C-alpha positions as CSV (number, residue, x, y, z in Angstrom):
1,X,0.0,0.0,0.0
2,X,2.8,2.4,0.8
3,X,4.4,1.7,-2.6
4,X,1.2,2.7,-4.3
5,X,1.0,5.9,-2.4
6,X,4.6,6.7,-3.3
7,X,4.0,6.0,-7.0
8,X,0.8,8.1,-6.9
9,X,2.7,10.9,-5.3
10,X,5.4,10.6,-8.0
11,X,2.6,10.9,-10.6
12,X,1.3,14.0,-8.9
13,X,4.8,15.5,-8.8
14,X,5.1,15.0,-12.6
15,X,1.7,16.6,-13.1
16,X,2.7,19.5,-10.8
17,X,5.8,20.1,-12.9
18,X,3.8,20.1,-16.1
19,X,1.1,22.3,-14.5
20,X,3.9,24.7,-13.4
21,X,5.0,25.0,-17.0
22,X,1.6,26.3,-18.0
23,X,1.0,28.4,-14.9
24,X,4.3,30.2,-15.5
25,X,3.4,31.1,-19.1
26,X,4.4,34.8,-18.5
27,X,7.8,33.8,-17.1
28,X,11.0,33.1,-18.9
29,X,11.2,29.8,-20.8
30,X,14.0,28.7,-18.5
31,X,11.9,28.9,-15.4
32,X,9.1,26.9,-17.2
33,X,11.5,24.2,-18.2
34,X,13.1,24.1,-14.7
35,X,9.6,23.6,-13.3
36,X,9.1,20.5,-15.5
37,X,12.6,19.2,-14.7
38,X,12.1,19.7,-11.0
39,X,8.8,17.9,-11.1
40,X,10.4,15.0,-12.9
41,X,13.5,14.9,-10.6
42,X,11.4,14.9,-7.4
43,X,9.0,12.3,-8.9
44,X,12.0,10.1,-9.8
45,X,13.3,10.4,-6.2
46,X,10.0,9.5,-4.7
47,X,9.5,6.6,-7.2
48,X,13.0,5.2,-6.4
49,X,12.1,5.0,-2.8
50,X,9.3,2.4,-3.6
51,X,10.0,-1.3,-4.1
52,X,9.0,-1.2,-7.8
53,X,11.3,1.7,-8.3
54,X,14.3,-0.1,-6.7
55,X,13.5,-3.2,-8.8
56,X,13.4,-1.1,-11.9
57,X,16.8,0.4,-11.2
58,X,18.2,-3.1,-10.4
59,X,16.7,-4.3,-13.8
60,X,18.5,-1.4,-15.5
61,X,21.8,-2.2,-13.9
62,X,21.4,-5.9,-14.9
63,X,20.5,-5.0,-18.4
64,X,23.6,-2.8,-18.8
65,X,25.8,-5.7,-17.4
66,X,24.2,-8.1,-19.9
67,X,24.6,-5.8,-22.8
68,X,28.4,-5.7,-22.0
69,X,28.5,-9.5,-22.4
70,X,27.1,-9.4,-25.9
71,X,29.5,-10.2,-28.7
72,X,28.6,-7.6,-31.3
73,X,29.2,-8.4,-35.0
74,X,32.1,-7.0,-36.9
75,X,31.7,-4.3,-39.5
76,X,32.3,-6.9,-42.3
77,X,29.6,-9.3,-40.8
78,X,27.2,-6.4,-40.6
79,X,27.7,-5.3,-44.2
80,X,27.4,-8.9,-45.4
81,X,24.2,-9.5,-43.5
82,X,22.8,-6.2,-44.7
83,X,23.6,-7.1,-48.3
84,X,21.9,-10.5,-48.0
85,X,18.8,-8.8,-46.5
86,X,18.7,-6.2,-49.3
87,X,19.1,-8.9,-52.0
88,X,16.3,-11.0,-50.5
89,X,14.0,-7.9,-50.4
90,X,14.7,-7.2,-54.1
91,X,14.1,-10.9,-55.1
92,X,10.9,-11.0,-53.1
93,X,9.7,-7.7,-54.6
94,X,10.3,-9.0,-58.1
95,X,8.6,-12.3,-57.3
96,X,5.5,-10.5,-55.9
97,X,5.4,-8.2,-58.9
98,X,5.4,-11.2,-61.2
99,X,2.7,-12.9,-59.2
100,X,0.6,-9.8,-59.1
101,X,1.0,-9.1,-62.8
102,X,0.1,-12.7,-63.6
103,X,-3.0,-12.7,-61.4
104,X,-4.0,-9.3,-62.9
105,X,-3.7,-10.7,-66.4
106,X,-5.7,-13.9,-65.4
107,X,-8.5,-11.8,-63.9
108,X,-8.6,-9.6,-67.0
109,X,-8.8,-12.7,-69.2
110,X,-11.7,-14.1,-67.0
111,X,-13.5,-10.8,-67.3
112,X,-13.1,-10.6,-71.1
113,X,-10.9,-7.6,-71.0
114,X,-7.8,-9.3,-72.4
115,X,-5.1,-7.2,-73.9
């Protein structure tokens, strides 16, 4: 229950920051942007204090650690794979064009509108 209250308060802080942006319409743009950023910063702090917030941060840390373990392809592998994909797309486009033209000719022939 306390976590729901914290997350609700975080949502209200975001809304307050956005409301401050519109309430300060006669002020300098810098103050309006600071209002939004402050609302977001305070909301982030409150959300972090909740259990879901702490789990989210832990998930982010684990994701970064896992992305460092990934073996990324070399430039040569990337270029070759991209070339294969482009070639496949061209071949499929030509195939679908031939099928479409054939079916269109067949339908025209059935309707008696032959060329």
